[in-house]
N, C-alpha and C positions, 0 to 999 in steps of 0.2 A: 504494500500500500504506500509506503514512503517513496517508492520509485516513481509512482504515477505523476506527481507534480513536476518531477524533473523531466519527464518525457513531454509534458505539455508546455513547459516553459520555452523550449526552442521554437515550437510551432507558433506560440503567441508572439515571440520576438520576430519571427518571419512575417507574420501578418502585419505587425506594427511597422516593420521595415517596408513592406509592400505599400501600406497606406502612405508612409512618408515619401516613398519614391513616386507614387501617383500624384501627391500634392506638389512635390518638387517639379515634376514634369508639367503639371497644369499651370504652375506659376512661373515657369522659366521665361516665357516670352514677356509677360508684364514686368518681371524683374529686369530683364534685359533692356527693355525700353526705358524703364526708370533709371537704370545705370547710365544710359546714353544721355538722358536729359539732365541728370545730376552732373555728368561729366561736362556738359555745356556750361552749367553754372560755375563749375570749378575752373574751367578754362578762362572764364571772365575775370577771375580773381588774380590771374597772372599779370605782372606789371607791363610787360612789353609784348608786341606781336610775335617776336621771335621766341620768347619764352612760352607764349600761349601755344604755338605750334609744336615746340619741343615737348611740352607737358601733354598735349593731346596725343601725340604719337606714342609717347611712353605709356600713357594710360590705355590706349587702344591695344598695345602689345600685351599688357597685363590682362585686359578683358579677353583677348584671344586665347590666352593660356587657360582661362577659367570658363571658356564658352561651353555650355552644356549642349548635348546633341539635340535636345528638344526645341531649341529656339528657332523660330521662323519669323519672317517678315509678314505681318498680317495684311496682305493685300487681299481684299475680298471683293470679287466681281464674279459672282456665280461660281466661285470655287473657294476652297478652304485649305489653309496650310499649304499653299502651293510653292513657297520658296523657303527652304530650310537654309539657315545661315551656317556656312562652313568657316568663314574667316572675314574679319574686317581688314581691309588693305590699308594699314597704317601709313605706308609711304605715300599714298594718294590723298590723305586727309588734308582738308583746307579749312582754315579759320578765316571767316570774312571779317574785314576791319570795320567795326562799328563801335560807337561809344556806349550804347545802351545795353547791348547784349552780345553774346558770342555765338552766332549761328555757325553751324558746321556743315561741311559737305563731306560725306563719308561714302566710301565705295565698299561694297560687300561682295564676297564670293559666295554664291548661293548654289543650291542644288534643287532642282524641281522634280520631286518624286511623282509618282502617278497622281494625276489630278483628280480630285473629288469634285464633280460638278453638281450643282444644285439646279435641277430643271423642274420648274413648277408644274409643267404639263405632265411629266412622268409621274410626279408625286400624286397628281389628281387622278391619273389613270389607275395607279396602284390602289388608291383608296376606293375607286369605283368597282374594281375587281372583287374586293372583299365584301361588298354590300349585296 
């Protein structure tokens, strides 16, 4: 009887880890976008344009090292998750010169897996078949 809780503990830990992994995957894109917007704010704090660009490229390299596999660029036009981010090309990053904000131009290397299309007509036909 004493051995039973020990057998259940690893399964519970596995389920807990699965839930954590699911939440991490779900939140990876919003966190990625927040990281980029926060980076724009931090670039603004740098004193010179040269330092802004150096800081930006350094931070983009760090983001690339930590880039999770689940991140995608959320372009939605009758499709979902159509461009997975593989890399941010730090060498091509640009900081525009403005006094009020630090807008950035970033280049991404992306992968387009099989596209999931949303076709309202197909959805309606499917619903009619079941009635």
